[in-house]
N, C-alpha and C positions, 0 to 999 in steps of 0.2 A: 504494500500500500504506500502510495506517495502522498505526503502531506505538504501542501504549499500554503504558508501563512499569508494572510491578507493585511493590507494597510501597514500599520506600524508594529506588526508583530514579528517575533523571531522564534524559530524552532530550535531548541537546544537539546542535543543528545546528552543526557545526564551521565556523569561518570559513575561507574559501578563502585560499590563500596566493598573494600576488602574486609574479610573477617578479621576482627581485632582480637588480639590475645595479650593478656597481661600475665607474665610468668607462665604458669601452666594452666591458667584459667582462660576460657574463651568468653568473650563478652557477647551476650545475645544480641541479635540484630535489632531488637526493639530498644535496647539500652544504648546503642551506638548513636552518636550525633550524625545527622545526615549531612552529606557534602552539599555545598551550594555552588559548585562549579560544573562546567560542561563545555562542550564544543558546539559552535553554531553550525547547524546542519542546513538550514534554509532561512531566507529572509523574505519579508514582505515586499510589496511593490512601492512603498512610500520612501523613495530614496532620499528625500529631503531631510527626514528625521532619523533614518537608520544610519548609525555611524560604525557598525561592525560589519564584517564580511564573513562569508562561509569559511570555516576552518579556524576562526579565532577561538581561543579558549577564554571563556568569560566567567565572571562571578555574578550571580543574580540574587535578588532579594529572597530570603528564606521562605516567605509565605506567598510568593508570586506564582501566577500562571496556572495552567491546566495540565495535569499529567496525562500522557498518552502512551500507548504501547503499540509498536509496529515492528514487524520483522524481527521479533525477539529482543528489541532494544526499548529502553525507556526514554521518552522525550518529554520536554516541558515547553509549552507554548506560552510565551510571555510578551508583554508590551516592551518596547525598547526602553521605556522609562524605568522598568524593573531590572534592567541590566546595569549593574553597578560599576563594573570595571572590566578591562581586557587584561588577562593574566599573561605576562611574557616570560 
């Protein structure tokens, strides 16, 4: 399935979270803090306000967007205003 964002929206492929381990104890998935970075997979057609490009690694607002799943990957559809920074 191909997802094409509209207007000022950006589709971000969410980074997968590695299983965390402290000493010999595994931290359950529910207790781990979720990452808020990902890679821009698609951008909307409002080029005047979109300042990122496909392939950029970005940091986004923790509570932003709509989660989607396609092709076995997790994506987040957010407004460009919810993209906080480009990570270099």
